[in-house]
SETI-708208 format. One record per residue (C-alpha): residue number from 1; residue in one letter; y, x, z. Coordinates in nm, 3 decimals. Example, Ala and Ser with C-alpha at 12.3 -4.5 7.8 and 13.67 -1.06 7.14 Angstrom:
<node i="1" aa="A" Y="-0.450" X="1.230" Z="0.780"/>
<node i="2" aa="S" Y="-0.106" X="1.367" Z="0.714"/>
% end
This chain:
<node i="1" aa="M" Y="-2.948" X="0.301" Z="8.755"/>
<node i="2" aa="E" Y="-2.646" X="0.289" Z="8.531"/>
<node i="3" aa="Q" Y="-2.665" X="0.666" Z="8.484"/>
<node i="4" aa="A" Y="-3.033" X="0.647" Z="8.405"/>
<node i="5" aa="G" Y="-2.973" X="0.366" Z="8.159"/>
<node i="6" aa="G" Y="-2.692" X="0.559" Z="7.993"/>
<node i="7" aa="G" Y="-2.916" X="0.862" Z="7.957"/>
<node i="8" aa="G" Y="-3.185" X="0.650" Z="7.792"/>
<node i="9" aa="V" Y="-2.935" X="0.518" Z="7.539"/>
<node i="10" aa="R" Y="-2.823" X="0.870" Z="7.460"/>
<node i="11" aa="L" Y="-3.182" X="0.980" Z="7.413"/>
<node i="12" aa="R" Y="-3.252" X="0.690" Z="7.175"/>
<node i="13" aa="I" Y="-2.935" X="0.768" Z="6.972"/>
<node i="14" aa="A" Y="-3.035" X="1.135" Z="6.951"/>
<node i="15" aa="A" Y="-3.380" X="1.035" Z="6.830"/>
<node i="16" aa="I" Y="-3.231" X="0.807" Z="6.560"/>
<node i="17" aa="V" Y="-2.996" X="1.083" Z="6.445"/>
<node i="18" aa="G" Y="-3.288" X="1.324" Z="6.430"/>
<node i="19" aa="C" Y="-3.491" X="1.084" Z="6.217"/>
<node i="20" aa="V" Y="-3.199" X="1.034" Z="5.977"/>
<node i="21" aa="A" Y="-3.156" X="1.411" Z="5.947"/>
<node i="22" aa="A" Y="-3.526" X="1.455" Z="5.885"/>
<node i="23" aa="L" Y="-3.521" X="1.189" Z="5.612"/>
<node i="24" aa="A" Y="-3.217" X="1.352" Z="5.449"/>
<node i="25" aa="S" Y="-3.387" X="1.690" Z="5.459"/>
<node i="26" aa="A" Y="-3.701" X="1.546" Z="5.303"/>
<node i="27" aa="G" Y="-3.494" X="1.386" Z="5.027"/>
<node i="28" aa="A" Y="-3.316" X="1.712" Z="4.957"/>
<node i="29" aa="S" Y="-3.650" X="1.894" Z="4.944"/>
<node i="30" aa="A" Y="-3.788" X="1.639" Z="4.699"/>
<node i="31" aa="E" Y="-3.477" X="1.673" Z="4.481"/>
<node i="32" aa="A" Y="-3.502" X="2.053" Z="4.488"/>
<node i="33" aa="S" Y="-3.870" X="2.043" Z="4.391"/>
<node i="34" aa="A" Y="-3.789" X="1.809" Z="4.099"/>
<node i="35" aa="A" Y="-3.523" X="2.053" Z="3.967"/>
<node i="36" aa="A" Y="-3.704" X="2.375" Z="3.876"/>
<node i="37" aa="R" Y="-3.595" X="2.697" Z="3.709"/>
<node i="38" aa="V" Y="-3.660" X="2.665" Z="3.337"/>
<node i="39" aa="P" Y="-3.596" X="2.888" Z="3.033"/>
<node i="40" aa="V" Y="-3.313" X="2.798" Z="2.798"/>
<node i="41" aa="F" Y="-3.297" X="2.986" Z="2.468"/>
<node i="42" aa="F" Y="-2.989" X="3.131" Z="2.303"/>
<node i="43" aa="L" Y="-2.967" X="3.408" Z="2.045"/>
<node i="44" aa="R" Y="-2.936" X="3.777" Z="2.114"/>
<node i="45" aa="G" Y="-2.889" X="3.945" Z="1.780"/>
<node i="46" aa="E" Y="-3.143" X="3.821" Z="1.527"/>
<node i="47" aa="Q" Y="-3.390" X="3.668" Z="1.772"/>
<node i="48" aa="L" Y="-3.410" X="3.405" Z="2.044"/>
<node i="49" aa="A" Y="-3.381" X="3.517" Z="2.404"/>
<node i="50" aa="S" Y="-3.414" X="3.314" Z="2.723"/>
<node i="51" aa="V" Y="-3.200" X="3.275" Z="3.032"/>
<node i="52" aa="Q" Y="-3.294" X="3.085" Z="3.345"/>
<node i="53" aa="R" Y="-3.138" X="2.753" Z="3.438"/>
<node i="54" aa="V" Y="-3.209" X="2.483" Z="3.700"/>
<node i="55" aa="A" Y="-3.308" X="2.149" Z="3.545"/>
<node i="56" aa="G" Y="-3.528" X="1.859" Z="3.648"/>
<node i="57" aa="T" Y="-3.575" X="1.657" Z="3.328"/>
<node i="58" aa="P" Y="-3.584" X="1.723" Z="2.949"/>
<node i="59" aa="L" Y="-3.237" X="1.569" Z="2.934"/>
<node i="60" aa="D" Y="-3.114" X="1.818" Z="3.196"/>
<node i="61" aa="V" Y="-3.269" X="2.105" Z="3.000"/>
<node i="62" aa="M" Y="-3.091" X="2.003" Z="2.680"/>
<node i="63" aa="R" Y="-2.760" X="1.964" Z="2.859"/>
<node i="64" aa="Q" Y="-2.797" X="2.315" Z="2.997"/>
<node i="65" aa="L" Y="-2.852" X="2.441" Z="2.642"/>
<node i="66" aa="V" Y="-2.542" X="2.262" Z="2.512"/>
<node i="67" aa="E" Y="-2.330" X="2.420" Z="2.787"/>
<node i="68" aa="G" Y="-2.400" X="2.759" Z="2.630"/>
<node i="69" aa="P" Y="-2.427" X="3.106" Z="2.782"/>
<node i="70" aa="T" Y="-2.213" X="3.214" Z="3.075"/>
<node i="71" aa="R" Y="-1.939" X="3.473" Z="3.038"/>
<node i="72" aa="A" Y="-2.167" X="3.740" Z="3.187"/>
<node i="73" aa="E" Y="-2.442" X="3.647" Z="2.944"/>
<node i="74" aa="R" Y="-2.201" X="3.662" Z="2.651"/>
<node i="75" aa="E" Y="-2.103" X="4.013" Z="2.755"/>
<node i="76" aa="Q" Y="-2.473" X="4.103" Z="2.732"/>
<node i="77" aa="G" Y="-2.491" X="3.974" Z="2.375"/>
<node i="78" aa="F" Y="-2.620" X="3.616" Z="2.425"/>
<node i="79" aa="R" Y="-2.475" X="3.365" Z="2.177"/>
<node i="80" aa="T" Y="-2.515" X="2.998" Z="2.094"/>
<node i="81" aa="Y" Y="-2.473" X="2.852" Z="1.747"/>
<node i="82" aa="L" Y="-2.443" X="2.493" Z="1.865"/>
<node i="83" aa="P" Y="-2.094" X="2.376" Z="1.760"/>
<node i="84" aa="P" Y="-1.840" X="2.286" Z="2.029"/>
<node i="85" aa="G" Y="-1.850" X="1.914" Z="2.089"/>
<node i="86" aa="T" Y="-2.227" X="1.885" Z="2.052"/>
<node i="87" aa="R" Y="-2.354" X="1.620" Z="2.294"/>
<node i="88" aa="V" Y="-2.703" X="1.518" Z="2.400"/>
<node i="89" aa="L" Y="-2.740" X="1.141" Z="2.368"/>
<node i="90" aa="G" Y="-3.098" X="1.129" Z="2.492"/>
<node i="91" aa="A" Y="-3.413" X="1.335" Z="2.550"/>
<node i="92" aa="K" Y="-3.757" X="1.203" Z="2.643"/>
<node i="93" aa="V" Y="-4.118" X="1.315" Z="2.614"/>
<node i="94" aa="A" Y="-4.420" X="1.105" Z="2.524"/>
<node i="95" aa="N" Y="-4.766" X="1.213" Z="2.406"/>
<node i="96" aa="G" Y="-4.661" X="1.574" Z="2.362"/>
<node i="97" aa="V" Y="-4.360" X="1.490" Z="2.142"/>
<node i="98" aa="A" Y="-4.005" X="1.542" Z="2.267"/>
<node i="99" aa="T" Y="-3.751" X="1.312" Z="2.105"/>
<node i="100" aa="V" Y="-3.404" X="1.463" Z="2.124"/>
<node i="101" aa="D" Y="-3.103" X="1.261" Z="2.011"/>
<node i="102" aa="L" Y="-2.782" X="1.451" Z="1.940"/>
<node i="103" aa="N" Y="-2.442" X="1.349" Z="1.810"/>
<node i="104" aa="E" Y="-2.315" X="1.429" Z="1.460"/>
<node i="105" aa="R" Y="-2.153" X="1.759" Z="1.568"/>
<node i="106" aa="F" Y="-2.497" X="1.916" Z="1.594"/>
<node i="107" aa="A" Y="-2.547" X="1.906" Z="1.216"/>
<node i="108" aa="S" Y="-2.188" X="1.975" Z="1.116"/>
<node i="109" aa="G" Y="-2.077" X="2.256" Z="0.887"/>
<node i="110" aa="R" Y="-2.227" X="2.420" Z="0.580"/>
<node i="111" aa="D" Y="-2.315" X="2.766" Z="0.712"/>
<node i="112" aa="S" Y="-2.691" X="2.781" Z="0.653"/>
<node i="113" aa="E" Y="-2.741" X="3.064" Z="0.902"/>
<node i="114" aa="S" Y="-2.562" X="2.875" Z="1.178"/>
<node i="115" aa="L" Y="-2.755" X="2.555" Z="1.103"/>
<node i="116" aa="L" Y="-3.091" X="2.733" Z="1.120"/>
<node i="117" aa="A" Y="-2.999" X="2.924" Z="1.436"/>
<node i="118" aa="R" Y="-2.890" X="2.614" Z="1.629"/>
<node i="119" aa="L" Y="-3.205" X="2.433" Z="1.517"/>
<node i="120" aa="A" Y="-3.419" X="2.718" Z="1.652"/>
<node i="121" aa="E" Y="-3.233" X="2.709" Z="1.985"/>
<node i="122" aa="V" Y="-3.310" X="2.341" Z="2.033"/>
<node i="123" aa="V" Y="-3.671" X="2.353" Z="1.918"/>
<node i="124" aa="R" Y="-3.758" X="2.661" Z="2.124"/>
<node i="125" aa="T" Y="-3.585" X="2.532" Z="2.439"/>
<node i="126" aa="I" Y="-3.743" X="2.186" Z="2.442"/>
<node i="127" aa="T" Y="-4.091" X="2.316" Z="2.353"/>
<node i="128" aa="A" Y="-4.071" X="2.536" Z="2.663"/>
<node i="129" aa="V" Y="-4.086" X="2.215" Z="2.870"/>
<node i="130" aa="P" Y="-4.447" X="2.180" Z="2.995"/>
<node i="131" aa="G" Y="-4.651" X="1.942" Z="2.781"/>
<node i="132" aa="V" Y="-4.417" X="1.945" Z="2.479"/>
<node i="133" aa="K" Y="-4.584" X="2.051" Z="2.154"/>
<node i="134" aa="K" Y="-4.354" X="1.900" Z="1.890"/>
<node i="135" aa="V" Y="-3.993" X="1.792" Z="1.857"/>
<node i="136" aa="Q" Y="-3.846" X="1.493" Z="1.677"/>
<node i="137" aa="L" Y="-3.476" X="1.549" Z="1.629"/>
<node i="138" aa="L" Y="-3.244" X="1.253" Z="1.580"/>
<node i="139" aa="M" Y="-2.873" X="1.224" Z="1.517"/>
<node i="140" aa="N" Y="-2.701" X="0.919" Z="1.665"/>
<node i="141" aa="G" Y="-3.046" X="0.760" Z="1.693"/>
<node i="142" aa="G" Y="-3.139" X="0.813" Z="1.327"/>
<node i="143" aa="I" Y="-3.340" X="1.064" Z="1.124"/>
<node i="144" aa="I" Y="-3.149" X="1.379" Z="1.021"/>
<node i="145" aa="A" Y="-3.167" X="1.404" Z="0.642"/>
<node i="146" aa="A" Y="-3.144" X="1.727" Z="0.437"/>
<node i="147" aa="R" Y="-2.906" X="1.923" Z="0.656"/>
<node i="148" aa="F" Y="-3.114" X="2.229" Z="0.748"/>
<node i="149" aa="P" Y="-3.214" X="2.462" Z="0.460"/>
<node i="150" aa="G" Y="-3.588" X="2.462" Z="0.398"/>
<node i="151" aa="V" Y="-3.665" X="2.245" Z="0.702"/>
<node i="152" aa="S" Y="-3.742" X="1.873" Z="0.693"/>
<node i="153" aa="L" Y="-3.667" X="1.682" Z="1.012"/>
<node i="154" aa="S" Y="-3.807" X="1.351" Z="0.892"/>
<node i="155" aa="R" Y="-4.105" X="1.407" Z="1.123"/>
<node i="156" aa="P" Y="-4.172" X="1.613" Z="1.437"/>
<node i="157" aa="I" Y="-4.180" X="1.989" Z="1.392"/>
<node i="158" aa="T" Y="-4.326" X="2.272" Z="1.600"/>
<node i="159" aa="F" Y="-4.175" X="2.604" Z="1.697"/>
<node i="160" aa="R" Y="-4.465" X="2.772" Z="1.521"/>
<node i="161" aa="F" Y="-4.336" X="2.626" Z="1.196"/>
<node i="162" aa="L" Y="-4.011" X="2.818" Z="1.240"/>
<node i="163" aa="Q" Y="-4.204" X="3.132" Z="1.333"/>
<node i="164" aa="T" Y="-4.404" X="3.119" Z="1.010"/>
<node i="165" aa="P" Y="-4.244" X="3.323" Z="0.726"/>
<node i="166" aa="N" Y="-4.156" X="3.119" Z="0.421"/>
<node i="167" aa="T" Y="-4.042" X="3.406" Z="0.200"/>
<node i="168" aa="A" Y="-4.177" X="3.739" Z="0.081"/>
<node i="169" aa="V" Y="-4.072" X="4.069" Z="0.234"/>
<node i="170" aa="P" Y="-3.782" X="4.199" Z="0.020"/>
<node i="171" aa="E" Y="-3.852" X="4.504" Z="-0.191"/>
<node i="172" aa="P" Y="-3.601" X="4.785" Z="-0.246"/>
<node i="173" aa="P" Y="-3.419" X="4.745" Z="-0.576"/>
<node i="174" aa="A" Y="-3.549" X="4.920" Z="-0.885"/>
<node i="175" aa="L" Y="-3.320" X="5.212" Z="-0.965"/>
<node i="176" aa="R" Y="-3.197" X="5.355" Z="-1.293"/>
<node i="177" aa="L" Y="-3.027" X="5.681" Z="-1.208"/>
<node i="178" aa="P" Y="-2.811" X="5.883" Z="-1.445"/>
<node i="179" aa="P" Y="-2.925" X="6.223" Z="-1.574"/>
<node i="180" aa="P" Y="-2.886" X="6.524" Z="-1.342"/>
<node i="181" aa="D" Y="-2.539" X="6.675" Z="-1.319"/>
<node i="182" aa="A" Y="-2.447" X="7.014" Z="-1.173"/>
<node i="183" aa="A" Y="-2.136" X="6.880" Z="-0.996"/>
<node i="184" aa="V" Y="-2.337" X="6.603" Z="-0.832"/>
<node i="185" aa="K" Y="-2.594" X="6.859" Z="-0.718"/>
<node i="186" aa="D" Y="-2.318" X="7.066" Z="-0.554"/>
<node i="187" aa="L" Y="-2.186" X="6.751" Z="-0.383"/>
<node i="188" aa="Q" Y="-2.533" X="6.664" Z="-0.257"/>
<node i="189" aa="Q" Y="-2.578" X="7.015" Z="-0.117"/>
<node i="190" aa="Q" Y="-2.253" X="6.980" Z="0.077"/>
<node i="191" aa="L" Y="-2.376" X="6.648" Z="0.220"/>
<node i="192" aa="I" Y="-2.711" X="6.808" Z="0.312"/>
<node i="193" aa="D" Y="-2.537" X="7.092" Z="0.495"/>
<node i="194" aa="L" Y="-2.329" X="6.842" Z="0.693"/>
<node i="195" aa="G" Y="-2.625" X="6.618" Z="0.780"/>
<node i="196" aa="Y" Y="-2.557" X="6.314" Z="0.562"/>
<node i="197" aa="L" Y="-2.842" X="6.380" Z="0.318"/>
<node i="198" aa="L" Y="-3.179" X="6.543" Z="0.375"/>
<node i="199" aa="A" Y="-3.314" X="6.869" Z="0.240"/>
<node i="200" aa="G" Y="-3.456" X="6.800" Z="-0.104"/>
<node i="201" aa="D" Y="-3.212" X="6.518" Z="-0.184"/>
<node i="202" aa="D" Y="-3.011" X="6.742" Z="-0.418"/>
<node i="203" aa="D" Y="-3.157" X="6.619" Z="-0.746"/>
<node i="204" aa="G" Y="-2.820" X="6.607" Z="-0.916"/>
<node i="205" aa="R" Y="-2.846" X="6.234" Z="-0.987"/>
<node i="206" aa="F" Y="-2.577" X="6.010" Z="-0.840"/>
<node i="207" aa="G" Y="-2.737" X="5.698" Z="-0.694"/>
<node i="208" aa="P" Y="-2.736" X="5.470" Z="-0.387"/>
<node i="209" aa="A" Y="-2.852" X="5.746" Z="-0.149"/>
<node i="210" aa="T" Y="-2.567" X="5.977" Z="-0.245"/>
<node i="211" aa="Q" Y="-2.316" X="5.693" Z="-0.239"/>
<node i="212" aa="N" Y="-2.435" X="5.588" Z="0.108"/>
<node i="213" aa="A" Y="-2.404" X="5.948" Z="0.229"/>
<node i="214" aa="I" Y="-2.045" X="5.964" Z="0.101"/>
<node i="215" aa="L" Y="-1.969" X="5.638" Z="0.281"/>
<node i="216" aa="S" Y="-2.120" X="5.780" Z="0.602"/>
<node i="217" aa="F" Y="-1.900" X="6.088" Z="0.566"/>
<node i="218" aa="Q" Y="-1.590" X="5.876" Z="0.508"/>
<node i="219" aa="K" Y="-1.663" X="5.662" Z="0.813"/>
<node i="220" aa="W" Y="-1.717" X="5.962" Z="1.037"/>
<node i="221" aa="E" Y="-1.400" X="6.133" Z="0.911"/>
<node i="222" aa="R" Y="-1.203" X="5.804" Z="0.934"/>
<node i="223" aa="L" Y="-1.120" X="5.802" Z="0.563"/>
<node i="224" aa="G" Y="-1.102" X="5.506" Z="0.326"/>
<node i="225" aa="R" Y="-1.450" X="5.351" Z="0.304"/>
<node i="226" aa="T" Y="-1.502" X="5.352" Z="-0.072"/>
<node i="227" aa="G" Y="-1.838" X="5.526" Z="-0.111"/>
<node i="228" aa="L" Y="-1.680" X="5.719" Z="-0.398"/>
<node i="229" aa="L" Y="-1.582" X="6.083" Z="-0.429"/>
<node i="230" aa="D" Y="-1.206" X="6.026" Z="-0.439"/>
<node i="231" aa="S" Y="-0.954" X="6.308" Z="-0.404"/>
<node i="232" aa="Q" Y="-0.907" X="6.261" Z="-0.028"/>
<node i="233" aa="T" Y="-1.283" X="6.269" Z="0.034"/>
<node i="234" aa="K" Y="-1.328" X="6.574" Z="-0.188"/>
<node i="235" aa="A" Y="-1.055" X="6.762" Z="-0.003"/>
<node i="236" aa="R" Y="-1.200" X="6.676" Z="0.338"/>
<node i="237" aa="L" Y="-1.551" X="6.786" Z="0.231"/>
<node i="238" aa="A" Y="-1.415" X="7.134" Z="0.169"/>
<node i="239" aa="V" Y="-1.311" X="7.177" Z="0.536"/>
<node i="240" aa="A" Y="-1.546" X="6.939" Z="0.722"/>
<node i="241" aa="T" Y="-1.776" X="7.046" Z="1.003"/>
<node i="242" aa="H" Y="-2.110" X="6.907" Z="1.110"/>
<node i="243" aa="P" Y="-2.075" X="6.598" Z="1.336"/>
<node i="244" aa="K" Y="-2.146" X="6.647" Z="1.704"/>
<node i="245" aa="P" Y="-2.271" X="6.393" Z="1.963"/>
<node i="246" aa="I" Y="-2.004" X="6.194" Z="2.143"/>
<node i="247" aa="S" Y="-2.193" X="6.188" Z="2.472"/>
<node i="248" aa="T" Y="-2.405" X="6.442" Z="2.650"/>
<node i="249" aa="G" Y="-2.777" X="6.389" Z="2.683"/>
<node i="250" aa="G" Y="-3.101" X="6.556" Z="2.772"/>
<node i="251" aa="A" Y="-3.359" X="6.713" Z="2.546"/>
<node i="252" aa="G" Y="-3.536" X="6.505" Z="2.285"/>
<node i="253" aa="K" Y="-3.440" X="6.232" Z="2.044"/>
<node i="254" aa="R" Y="-3.165" X="5.978" Z="2.099"/>
<node i="255" aa="A" Y="-2.915" X="5.772" Z="1.901"/>
<node i="256" aa="E" Y="-2.547" X="5.690" Z="1.933"/>
<node i="257" aa="V" Y="-2.401" X="5.383" Z="1.761"/>
<node i="258" aa="L" Y="-2.026" X="5.423" Z="1.716"/>
<node i="259" aa="I" Y="-1.878" X="5.077" Z="1.668"/>
<node i="260" aa="D" Y="-1.527" X="5.193" Z="1.574"/>
<node i="261" aa="R" Y="-1.652" X="5.431" Z="1.305"/>
<node i="262" aa="Q" Y="-1.946" X="5.214" Z="1.195"/>
<node i="263" aa="V" Y="-2.192" X="5.503" Z="1.195"/>
<node i="264" aa="A" Y="-2.500" X="5.598" Z="1.392"/>
<node i="265" aa="L" Y="-2.576" X="5.952" Z="1.498"/>
<node i="266" aa="L" Y="-2.946" X="6.042" Z="1.513"/>
<node i="267" aa="I" Y="-2.974" X="6.329" Z="1.758"/>
<node i="268" aa="D" Y="-3.250" X="6.570" Z="1.859"/>
<node i="269" aa="D" Y="-3.199" X="6.818" Z="2.144"/>
<node i="270" aa="N" Y="-2.824" X="6.742" Z="2.135"/>
<node i="271" aa="V" Y="-2.793" X="6.830" Z="1.766"/>
<node i="272" aa="V" Y="-2.700" X="6.559" Z="1.516"/>
<node i="273" aa="V" Y="-2.988" X="6.551" Z="1.270"/>
<node i="274" aa="R" Y="-2.836" X="6.282" Z="1.051"/>
<node i="275" aa="T" Y="-2.526" X="6.061" Z="1.037"/>
<node i="276" aa="I" Y="-2.580" X="5.723" Z="0.873"/>
<node i="277" aa="A" Y="-2.352" X="5.435" Z="0.777"/>
<node i="278" aa="V" Y="-2.422" X="5.108" Z="0.958"/>
<node i="279" aa="S" Y="-2.280" X="4.760" Z="0.996"/>
<node i="280" aa="T" Y="-2.276" X="4.634" Z="1.355"/>
<node i="281" aa="G" Y="-2.194" X="4.291" Z="1.496"/>
<node i="282" aa="K" Y="-1.899" X="4.096" Z="1.358"/>
<node i="283" aa="P" Y="-1.624" X="3.986" Z="1.602"/>
<node i="284" aa="S" Y="-1.795" X="3.655" Z="1.685"/>
<node i="285" aa="T" Y="-2.131" X="3.826" Z="1.755"/>
<node i="286" aa="P" Y="-2.045" X="4.182" Z="1.860"/>
<node i="287" aa="T" Y="-2.301" X="4.449" Z="1.938"/>
<node i="288" aa="P" Y="-2.270" X="4.494" Z="2.317"/>
<node i="289" aa="P" Y="-2.179" X="4.848" Z="2.429"/>
<node i="290" aa="G" Y="-2.422" X="5.000" Z="2.676"/>
<node i="291" aa="N" Y="-2.723" X="5.221" Z="2.730"/>
<node i="292" aa="Y" Y="-3.055" X="5.096" Z="2.594"/>
<node i="293" aa="R" Y="-3.393" X="5.216" Z="2.474"/>
<node i="294" aa="V" Y="-3.600" X="5.139" Z="2.168"/>
<node i="295" aa="Y" Y="-3.874" X="4.911" Z="2.301"/>
<node i="296" aa="A" Y="-4.079" X="4.862" Z="1.983"/>
<node i="297" aa="K" Y="-4.125" X="4.978" Z="1.624"/>
<node i="298" aa="I" Y="-4.184" X="4.686" Z="1.387"/>
<node i="299" aa="P" Y="-4.213" X="4.763" Z="1.016"/>
<node i="300" aa="R" Y="-4.170" X="4.397" Z="0.920"/>
<node i="301" aa="W" Y="-3.986" X="4.181" Z="1.176"/>
<node i="302" aa="W" Y="-3.940" X="3.810" Z="1.110"/>
<node i="303" aa="S" Y="-3.615" X="3.659" Z="1.238"/>
<node i="304" aa="T" Y="-3.723" X="3.313" Z="1.355"/>
<node i="305" aa="P" Y="-3.367" X="3.174" Z="1.398"/>
<node i="306" aa="F" Y="-3.238" X="3.293" Z="1.059"/>
<node i="307" aa="R" Y="-3.573" X="3.278" Z="0.876"/>
<node i="308" aa="E" Y="-3.544" X="3.616" Z="0.712"/>
<node i="309" aa="W" Y="-3.724" X="3.950" Z="0.712"/>
<node i="310" aa="L" Y="-3.585" X="4.254" Z="0.894"/>
<node i="311" aa="P" Y="-3.773" X="4.558" Z="0.761"/>
<node i="312" aa="W" Y="-3.810" X="4.880" Z="0.963"/>
<node i="313" aa="A" Y="-3.685" X="4.721" Z="1.284"/>
<node i="314" aa="L" Y="-3.618" X="4.922" Z="1.598"/>
<node i="315" aa="P" Y="-3.518" X="4.666" Z="1.865"/>
<node i="316" aa="F" Y="-3.343" X="4.814" Z="2.166"/>
<node i="317" aa="V" Y="-3.214" X="4.508" Z="2.357"/>
<node i="318" aa="G" Y="-3.331" X="4.150" Z="2.305"/>
<node i="319" aa="G" Y="-3.318" X="4.071" Z="1.934"/>
<node i="320" aa="I" Y="-3.063" X="4.347" Z="1.865"/>
<node i="321" aa="A" Y="-3.212" X="4.624" Z="1.652"/>
<node i="322" aa="F" Y="-3.166" X="4.886" Z="1.389"/>
<node i="323" aa="H" Y="-3.305" X="4.732" Z="1.070"/>
<node i="324" aa="E" Y="-3.278" X="4.732" Z="0.693"/>
<node i="325" aa="L" Y="-3.090" X="4.461" Z="0.509"/>
<node i="326" aa="Q" Y="-2.980" X="4.422" Z="0.151"/>
<node i="327" aa="D" Y="-2.625" X="4.336" Z="0.254"/>
<node i="328" aa="V" Y="-2.471" X="4.626" Z="0.449"/>
<node i="329" aa="P" Y="-2.092" X="4.613" Z="0.410"/>
<node i="330" aa="A" Y="-1.862" X="4.893" Z="0.525"/>
<node i="331" aa="F" Y="-1.736" X="4.679" Z="0.816"/>
<node i="332" aa="P" Y="-1.896" X="4.495" Z="1.113"/>
<node i="333" aa="A" Y="-2.079" X="4.193" Z="0.972"/>
<node i="334" aa="S" Y="-2.409" X="4.143" Z="1.154"/>
<node i="335" aa="H" Y="-2.528" X="3.898" Z="1.421"/>
<node i="336" aa="G" Y="-2.524" X="4.189" Z="1.667"/>
<node i="337" aa="C" Y="-2.781" X="4.418" Z="1.505"/>
<node i="338" aa="V" Y="-2.728" X="4.759" Z="1.348"/>
<node i="339" aa="R" Y="-2.779" X="4.707" Z="0.976"/>
<node i="340" aa="Q" Y="-2.876" X="4.997" Z="0.752"/>
<node i="341" aa="S" Y="-2.917" X="5.050" Z="0.379"/>
<node i="342" aa="F" Y="-3.265" X="5.075" Z="0.228"/>
<node i="343" aa="T" Y="-3.176" X="5.438" Z="0.149"/>
<node i="344" aa="V" Y="-3.189" X="5.537" Z="0.519"/>
<node i="345" aa="A" Y="-3.367" X="5.261" Z="0.716"/>
<node i="346" aa="R" Y="-3.720" X="5.392" Z="0.677"/>
<node i="347" aa="W" Y="-3.612" X="5.745" Z="0.766"/>
<node i="348" aa="T" Y="-3.449" X="5.615" Z="1.087"/>
<node i="349" aa="Y" Y="-3.767" X="5.421" Z="1.164"/>
<node i="350" aa="N" Y="-3.981" X="5.734" Z="1.125"/>
<node i="351" aa="F" Y="-3.736" X="5.943" Z="1.329"/>
<node i="352" aa="A" Y="-3.731" X="5.706" Z="1.627"/>
<node i="353" aa="T" Y="-3.984" X="5.678" Z="1.906"/>
<node i="354" aa="V" Y="-4.055" X="5.395" Z="2.147"/>
<node i="355" aa="G" Y="-3.846" X="5.470" Z="2.455"/>
<node i="356" aa="M" Y="-3.579" X="5.662" Z="2.260"/>
<node i="357" aa="P" Y="-3.236" X="5.619" Z="2.425"/>
<node i="358" aa="V" Y="-2.973" X="5.427" Z="2.226"/>
<node i="359" aa="K" Y="-2.612" X="5.442" Z="2.341"/>
<node i="360" aa="V" Y="-2.371" X="5.187" Z="2.187"/>
<node i="361" aa="I" Y="-2.014" X="5.315" Z="2.213"/>
<node i="362" aa="A" Y="-1.712" X="5.095" Z="2.145"/>
<node i="363" aa="R" Y="-1.461" X="5.377" Z="2.086"/>
<node i="364" aa="S" Y="-1.543" X="5.735" Z="1.995"/>
% end
């Protein structure tokens, strides 16, 4: 009888333990179902790009955004413009409006590009939460006044507002070229032979196209990047050979972006058709080396984070693209994209095809 009684006790204890385990498992399942995989938006070049995170509430989503991209994501070109020290003080949703309260670090600094980019990250991320249509941003519980160029945060805003262009597409500058000159025509013919200018560009008039071709030559030859026909450049032109691809590839069109030289080689059937000067990503937002493909051709691309036009865009990974811009310095200065002068951007656009391989090389 004692043995039977002892067995009954053991059975009852086992049953209780089983019930507790079942309840714990049910609780864990409920917690897992509450925390779902959600998109969080950082920047990749000139556009927003999403990564997946696990979050259960709007507050969790915002905290995931503030944490920033992982090391692996940064190596792929993802960046956040939220300043270090940004904290989420609160995030709630009611009647389709998300109210997000951030500390003063969120609106710190005077860099207009950074301010607009971080704003776009927040608005796009929180509007990805189901049911959210607008965002009311607060700072320490109060309205944010006149911090973000061209954007009022006194009332809720939508992501569509940021997507809507608020400026005209920039036009190429009007040019006044000097009269034709025989020496300039000879220079242009040399640059045509070497693949820095195109056949027919030898009009003898020194202008932006010729200057950009000289700069391209100087970059390829690792000379001083002046864009001028100085004595060193003139001497090198006399002995220079046509650039050749750095890597091997199959038949057809492809491009190589050489970060160290700040040029792009446009190649067809393993012959360099044209060498162009570019400006790739600055040290804080570098263009990630790798093998990519042009996935679209967009004659007028609107950068939602930076609220600017990117004419003749050829995106090849996320928001990283070849595109025209008025400011194309001789050094890396972009948000990760491959900037080109107006003198070459449209030609590159017409040369490229959707699916064209693009190889970004750190050292050539």
